[in-house]
Each structure stands twice: as C-alpha cells, then as structure tokens.
C-alpha positions as CSV (number, residue, x, y, z in Angstrom):
1,X,81.0,76.7,86.0
2,X,83.0,77.8,83.0
3,X,84.1,75.2,80.6
4,X,87.8,74.9,79.6
5,X,88.8,76.4,76.3
6,X,88.7,73.9,73.5
7,X,92.0,72.6,72.1
8,X,92.7,74.1,68.7
9,X,92.4,71.7,65.8
10,X,95.6,70.0,64.7
11,X,95.7,71.9,61.5
12,X,96.1,75.2,63.5
13,X,98.8,74.0,65.8
14,X,101.7,74.8,63.4
15,X,105.3,74.7,64.4
16,X,106.5,76.9,61.5
17,X,105.8,80.4,60.1
18,X,102.7,79.5,58.1
19,X,101.8,81.2,54.9
20,X,98.6,81.6,52.9
21,X,98.4,81.7,49.1
22,X,95.7,83.1,46.9
23,X,95.6,81.4,43.5
24,X,95.0,84.7,41.6
25,X,98.0,84.4,39.2
26,X,100.2,81.6,38.1
27,X,103.6,83.2,38.8
28,X,103.2,83.6,42.6
29,X,102.2,80.0,43.3
30,X,105.2,78.7,41.4
31,X,107.6,80.7,43.5
32,X,105.7,79.9,46.8
33,X,105.8,76.2,46.3
34,X,109.3,75.7,45.2
35,X,112.0,77.4,43.1
36,X,112.8,74.1,41.3
37,X,111.6,74.5,37.7
38,X,111.7,70.7,37.2
39,X,109.5,69.9,40.2
40,X,106.5,67.7,40.2
41,X,103.4,67.7,42.4
42,X,102.5,65.1,45.1
43,X,98.8,65.0,45.8
44,X,97.6,62.9,48.7
45,X,95.2,62.7,51.7
46,X,96.5,63.7,55.2
47,X,94.7,61.9,58.1
48,X,96.3,64.5,60.4
49,X,95.0,67.5,58.7
50,X,91.9,65.7,57.4
51,X,92.0,66.9,53.9
52,X,93.7,66.6,50.5
53,X,97.2,68.1,50.6
54,X,99.8,69.0,48.0
55,X,103.6,69.4,48.1
56,X,106.4,69.9,45.6
57,X,108.7,67.1,44.7
58,X,112.1,68.7,43.8
59,X,114.3,67.2,41.1
60,X,117.3,67.4,43.4
61,X,119.7,67.3,40.5
62,X,123.1,69.1,40.6
63,X,122.3,70.5,37.1
64,X,119.3,72.4,38.6
65,X,120.8,75.5,40.1
66,X,118.1,76.0,42.8
67,X,118.3,72.4,43.9
68,X,122.1,72.6,43.7
69,X,122.2,75.6,46.0
70,X,119.9,73.8,48.5
71,X,122.0,70.6,48.4
72,X,125.2,72.7,48.9
73,X,123.7,74.4,52.0
74,X,122.5,71.1,53.5
75,X,125.8,69.3,52.8
76,X,127.9,72.1,54.2
77,X,126.0,72.1,57.5
78,X,126.4,68.3,57.8
79,X,130.2,68.6,57.1
80,X,130.5,70.8,60.2
81,X,129.2,67.8,62.3
82,X,131.6,65.5,60.6
83,X,134.6,67.5,61.9
84,X,137.2,66.9,59.1
85,X,140.7,68.0,60.0
86,X,142.5,67.9,56.6
87,X,142.0,69.2,53.1
88,X,143.4,67.0,50.4
89,X,143.7,67.9,46.7
90,X,144.5,65.1,44.2
91,X,145.4,66.1,40.6
92,X,145.9,64.2,37.4
93,X,148.6,64.5,34.8
94,X,147.0,65.5,31.5
95,X,149.9,64.2,29.5
96,X,149.0,60.6,30.5
97,X,145.4,60.8,29.2
98,X,144.0,61.3,25.7
99,X,141.2,63.6,27.0
100,X,139.6,64.8,30.2
101,X,136.8,62.2,30.1
102,X,139.3,59.4,29.9
103,X,141.2,60.9,32.8
104,X,138.0,61.0,34.9
105,X,137.1,57.4,34.0
106,X,140.6,56.2,34.7
107,X,141.1,57.9,38.1
108,X,137.8,58.3,39.8
109,X,137.9,54.8,41.4
110,X,141.6,55.3,42.4
111,X,140.7,57.8,45.1
112,X,139.1,55.0,47.2
113,X,142.1,52.8,46.5
114,X,144.4,55.5,47.8
115,X,142.3,55.7,51.0
116,X,142.4,52.0,51.5
117,X,146.2,52.0,51.2
118,X,146.4,54.9,53.7
119,X,144.2,53.1,56.1
120,X,146.5,50.1,56.2
121,X,149.3,52.3,57.4
122,X,147.6,54.9,59.5
123,X,144.2,53.5,60.7
124,X,140.8,55.1,60.5
125,X,140.4,57.6,57.6
126,X,137.0,59.0,56.5
127,X,136.5,61.4,53.7
128,X,134.1,63.4,51.4
129,X,135.2,63.8,47.8
130,X,134.2,66.6,45.4
131,X,135.2,66.4,41.7
132,X,136.1,69.6,40.0
133,X,137.4,70.6,36.5
134,X,140.3,72.9,35.8
135,X,139.9,75.9,33.5
136,X,141.0,73.6,30.7
137,X,138.4,70.9,31.6
138,X,140.7,68.4,33.3
139,X,139.3,66.7,36.5
140,X,140.9,66.7,39.9
141,X,139.6,65.8,43.3
142,X,139.1,67.8,46.5
143,X,138.7,65.8,49.7
144,X,137.7,66.7,53.2
145,X,139.4,64.1,55.4
146,X,139.1,63.1,59.1
147,X,142.2,61.1,60.0
148,X,145.3,60.9,62.2
149,X,148.5,62.5,61.0
150,X,149.4,61.4,57.5
151,X,152.7,62.5,55.9
152,X,152.3,64.5,52.7
153,X,155.2,62.5,51.1
154,X,153.3,59.2,51.7
155,X,150.1,60.5,50.1
156,X,152.1,61.9,47.1
157,X,154.0,58.6,46.6
158,X,150.9,56.4,46.7
159,X,148.9,58.7,44.4
160,X,151.8,58.8,41.9
161,X,152.0,55.0,41.9
162,X,148.2,54.8,41.2
163,X,147.9,57.6,38.6
164,X,151.3,58.8,37.6
165,X,150.4,62.3,38.9
166,X,152.9,64.1,41.1
167,X,151.0,67.1,42.4
168,X,149.2,66.5,45.7
169,X,148.2,69.2,48.3
170,X,147.6,68.3,51.9
171,X,146.7,71.0,54.5
172,X,145.3,71.0,58.0
173,X,141.8,72.4,58.6
174,X,142.4,75.5,60.7
175,X,138.8,76.3,61.6
176,X,135.2,75.3,60.8
177,X,134.7,78.4,58.5
178,X,137.6,77.4,56.4
179,X,136.1,73.9,55.9
180,X,132.7,75.4,55.1
181,X,134.1,77.9,52.5
182,X,136.3,75.2,51.0
183,X,133.3,72.9,50.4
184,X,131.0,75.7,49.1
185,X,133.6,77.0,46.7
186,X,134.0,73.7,44.9
187,X,130.4,72.5,45.2
188,X,129.2,75.7,43.6
189,X,131.0,74.8,40.3
190,X,129.6,71.3,40.0
191,X,126.8,72.1,37.6
192,X,129.5,72.4,34.9
193,X,130.5,68.7,35.2
194,X,128.6,66.8,32.5
195,X,130.1,63.3,32.8
196,X,128.2,62.2,35.9
197,X,125.4,63.2,38.3
198,X,127.5,61.8,41.2
199,X,129.6,64.9,41.9
200,X,130.0,64.1,45.6
201,X,130.9,60.8,47.3
202,X,131.9,60.0,50.9
203,X,132.9,57.1,53.0
204,X,130.3,55.3,55.1
205,X,131.5,56.6,58.4
206,X,132.3,60.2,57.4
207,X,129.0,61.7,58.7
208,X,127.9,61.0,62.3
209,X,124.7,59.0,62.7
210,X,121.5,61.1,62.3
211,X,118.3,60.9,64.4
212,X,115.8,58.7,62.6
213,X,112.9,60.7,61.2
214,X,109.4,60.0,62.2
215,X,107.8,57.9,59.5
216,X,104.9,59.6,57.8
217,X,104.2,62.2,60.5
218,X,101.2,63.7,58.6
219,X,99.5,60.4,57.8
220,X,99.8,60.8,54.0
221,X,98.1,58.2,51.9
222,X,96.5,57.7,48.5
223,X,99.6,59.4,46.9
224,X,99.5,60.5,43.3
225,X,102.3,62.2,41.5
226,X,101.4,64.9,38.9
227,X,104.0,65.8,36.2
228,X,103.2,69.5,36.4
229,X,104.8,71.9,38.9
230,X,102.5,72.6,41.9
231,X,101.8,76.2,41.0
232,X,100.8,75.3,37.4
233,X,98.7,72.3,38.4
234,X,96.9,74.0,41.3
235,X,96.4,77.3,39.5
236,X,94.6,75.4,36.7
237,X,92.5,73.3,39.1
238,X,91.8,75.8,42.0
239,X,92.0,79.3,40.5
240,X,91.0,82.0,43.0
241,X,91.0,79.6,45.9
242,X,93.1,80.2,49.0
243,X,95.7,77.7,50.2
244,X,97.4,77.6,53.6
245,X,100.7,76.0,54.5
246,X,99.8,73.3,57.0
247,X,103.3,72.2,57.6
248,X,106.6,73.2,56.0
249,X,106.1,72.6,52.3
250,X,102.7,70.9,52.8
251,X,99.7,72.9,51.4
252,X,96.0,72.5,51.7
253,X,92.8,74.4,50.8
254,X,91.8,76.9,53.5
255,X,88.6,76.1,55.2
256,X,86.0,78.8,56.0
257,X,86.3,78.2,59.7
258,X,90.1,78.6,59.7
259,X,91.8,81.9,60.6
260,X,94.5,83.3,58.4
261,X,98.0,82.0,59.3
262,X,99.1,85.3,60.9
263,X,96.2,85.4,63.3
C-alpha cells in the first residue's frame, strides 16, 4: 500500500511570490529588503518557520521619499473605501499673518472647529485633511469630505469668521479617479513641509472599520532591533550565504534541504 505524500513544511507553503537572495554584494541586498534608506533591522526567532528571521523596519517618515510614496499609495487606496463626496479647499489670508509659520500655527486647529460648526447645522461630516504650501510658502488645507449637502456660502462665512480668509472652494466628487488623483497630487508635495510631521489628519469615522489583523502570525519572539539597514547588517554577518523570503518582507537563511523559491 502506497503512503500518502507528506505535507510540505510550513516554510515552503508560501502565499506570495517568494524570492531568494545571494549575499554576494552589498548593493543588491539593500534594494531587495527595502528602498527606505533610514530603515533598521529586526532580528528575531520565528516558531512558524523554526529559524532566525530578519525584516526591515521602515522609518515611515514623510520626509523619506520611498516611505512617502508607499504611504501615499496605501492612503489613496483607503480613501476609495471611505467614499468622500466633496472636495474642500480652505485658504488663509497672508496679510493677516506675519509669516507662513505663524499662519499655520494660528489656523491648523481651526479646521476642526469649522467642521464642528458645520456638524451642528448639517449633521454627520467626516473628513481627511492635507496641508499644502503655495508657491510663496503660505499654508492652505485640502479636505476630502463625506457629508450631506453643505452650501458653499455657509462654509465660506464660517471660515471667514474663524480666520479672516475669504477664499473657499467646495466641489462635488464626480468619480473615484478624481478623488484618487486629488489626493495623490497634494500628498506628493508633502515632503516640502518642514513645520510638522503630521501632514495628514482625519476624523475618527472617516475610514470604514478594517478587519483585525492576526496577532503575530509567524510566532516572532526574542526580538532585537539593529540600527543598520538589513542589507548592510546581513552582508557583514552572512556574506555569500543565500536567503529566502519566507513571507512578504520576512527573510531567513536557506536550508540545504529547501528548494529554490521558483521550484
């Protein structure tokens, strides 16, 4: 009687397009692990893959262009699920402020005050706010809004009362692509804003609830954070060794009995 075929080890049952990496040069590992040049290395043991594993810890700062691009992409996809139906731009009057920084400090909290005032009149209003600078360096605010009908005149009057500014633009969202391009356009400029790392803010109910993530799906323990980038750290410690990507972004040393990922 023939025996059933053995179940492949957990570390071979991959749900992504796995990659292998030969630590022959330092440049290739750096690009393979992450494009964030400020990243650190997480080293830990995985009880699922039964070995030491490594992964990159991105800086996730807006000032880091690779991380900013990634955050923009993720945020733009989430915005589609939020289904905003209005585009709102709130300006400031430069003649009322001594400099752009003072204008930002004096108006950034007034956006939420405007929303609270509108909610009292029109009901539920949720929003995502992006801060942008004009060509002369003055701040203004772009909002993606989900709300019932709001008269432009009411928004303009309330914003004028709060800030003294008179220019307000309010448009309906015509399609999802318009919303996506609107967000990407202004988020792509955010690395120029030096006053704060909080370039984006949103109300608590703007995004729909997300599915809870499985806690520690790879059984990671004994975690240690190395200051160096993964490529630099592993190249120095494991030169000429072969690594395989066990899960997305999670790397381990290839064992002799393991096939190449593309087999």
